DRENDO-1510 file (C-alpha; in Angstrom, 1 decimal, always signed):
<recs>
REC; n; res; u; v; w
REC; 1; MET; -28.3; +174.8; +201.5 .
REC; 2; THR; -30.0; +177.9; +200.9 .
REC; 3; ASP; -31.3; +175.9; +197.1 .
REC; 4; ASP; -33.5; +173.4; +200.1 .
REC; 5; LEU; -35.5; +176.7; +201.4 .
REC; 6; SER; -38.7; +178.0; +200.8 .
REC; 7; GLY; -38.1; +181.6; +198.9 .
REC; 8; SER; -39.3; +183.4; +202.2 .
REC; 9; ALA; -36.6; +181.1; +204.6 .
REC; 10; ARG; -33.9; +181.5; +201.5 .
REC; 11; LYS; -34.6; +185.5; +202.2 .
REC; 12; VAL; -34.2; +184.5; +205.9 .
REC; 13; GLN; -31.5; +182.5; +205.4 .
REC; 14; GLU; -29.7; +185.2; +203.3 .
REC; 15; ALA; -30.6; +188.0; +205.8 .
REC; 16; LEU; -28.0; +186.5; +209.2 .
REC; 17; ASN; -25.5; +185.3; +206.7 .
REC; 18; ALA; -25.0; +188.9; +206.1 .
REC; 19; LEU; -25.6; +190.2; +209.8 .
REC; 20; GLY; -22.7; +187.3; +210.1 .
REC; 21; MET; -25.2; +185.6; +212.2 .
REC; 22; SER; -24.1; +181.4; +212.4 .
REC; 23; LEU; -27.5; +180.7; +212.7 .
REC; 24; GLN; -29.6; +178.4; +210.6 .
REC; 25; VAL; -32.9; +178.3; +209.4 .
REC; 26; VAL; -35.1; +174.8; +209.1 .
REC; 27; GLU; -38.1; +173.8; +207.5 .
REC; 28; LEU; -39.8; +171.1; +208.3 .
REC; 29; PRO; -41.8; +168.3; +206.5 .
REC; 30; ILE; -45.1; +168.3; +208.1 .
REC; 31; SER; -47.5; +171.4; +209.4 .
REC; 32; THR; -46.1; +173.6; +212.7 .
REC; 33; ARG; -48.8; +176.5; +211.7 .
REC; 34; THR; -49.9; +175.9; +215.6 .
REC; 35; ALA; -47.7; +175.6; +218.7 .
REC; 36; VAL; -49.9; +171.5; +218.9 .
REC; 37; GLU; -48.2; +170.5; +215.5 .
REC; 38; ALA; -45.2; +172.6; +216.0 .
REC; 39; ALA; -44.3; +170.8; +220.1 .
REC; 40; GLN; -45.2; +167.2; +218.1 .
REC; 41; ALA; -42.8; +168.0; +215.1 .
REC; 42; VAL; -39.6; +168.9; +216.9 .
REC; 43; GLY; -40.9; +166.2; +220.5 .
REC; 44; CYS; -41.3; +169.2; +222.7 .
REC; 45; GLN; -44.0; +170.4; +225.0 .
REC; 46; VAL; -46.0; +172.8; +223.5 .
REC; 47; GLY; -45.5; +175.7; +226.6 .
REC; 48; GLN; -41.6; +175.3; +225.3 .
REC; 49; ILE; -43.0; +176.5; +221.8 .
REC; 50; VAL; -42.7; +180.5; +221.1 .
REC; 51; LYS; -45.2; +182.3; +219.2 .
REC; 52; SER; -44.6; +185.7; +217.9 .
REC; 53; LEU; -47.3; +188.1; +217.1 .
REC; 54; VAL; -46.5; +191.6; +215.0 .
REC; 55; PHE; -49.4; +194.3; +215.3 .
REC; 56; LYS; -49.1; +198.0; +214.1 .
REC; 57; ALA; -50.0; +200.9; +216.8 .
REC; 58; LYS; -52.9; +202.6; +215.4 .
REC; 59; ARG; -51.9; +206.1; +215.9 .
REC; 60; SER; -47.8; +205.8; +215.0 .
REC; 61; GLU; -48.6; +203.2; +212.9 .
REC; 62; ARG; -45.0; +201.4; +214.2 .
REC; 63; PRO; -44.8; +197.6; +215.0 .
REC; 64; ILE; -45.7; +195.9; +218.1 .
REC; 65; LEU; -43.7; +192.7; +218.4 .
REC; 66; VAL; -45.2; +190.1; +220.7 .
REC; 67; ILE; -43.9; +187.2; +222.0 .
REC; 68; ALA; -45.9; +184.0; +224.1 .
REC; 69; SER; -45.5; +180.7; +225.1 .
REC; 70; GLY; -46.8; +178.2; +223.0 .
REC; 71; GLN; -49.5; +177.0; +225.8 .
REC; 72; ASN; -51.6; +180.6; +226.2 .
REC; 73; ARG; -54.1; +181.4; +223.6 .
REC; 74; TRP; -55.2; +184.7; +222.3 .
REC; 75; THR; -59.1; +185.3; +221.9 .
REC; 76; ARG; -60.4; +188.5; +221.5 .
REC; 77; SER; -60.7; +189.7; +224.4 .
REC; 78; GLY; -56.7; +189.1; +225.2 .
REC; 79; LEU; -54.3; +186.3; +226.2 .
REC; 80; ARG; -55.9; +182.9; +227.8 .
REC; 81; ARG; -54.8; +180.1; +229.2 .
</recs>
């Protein structure tokens, strides 16, 4: 089954398997680069799509994970609804 996945997706699937998680990585045949495209690809509302953004803190260089609804847009000044 992992043979059908791209290299990156295969690494994620292998990591999930190693952790004993029974989750399946699925790659879609069409683009899902935007929340709108992702919603269309799986047949749901844009607000049901979750986006994740990872930033690195300036001083500590620790990662910061932000999870937001797909209907929200980010601009240079911050979150815009």
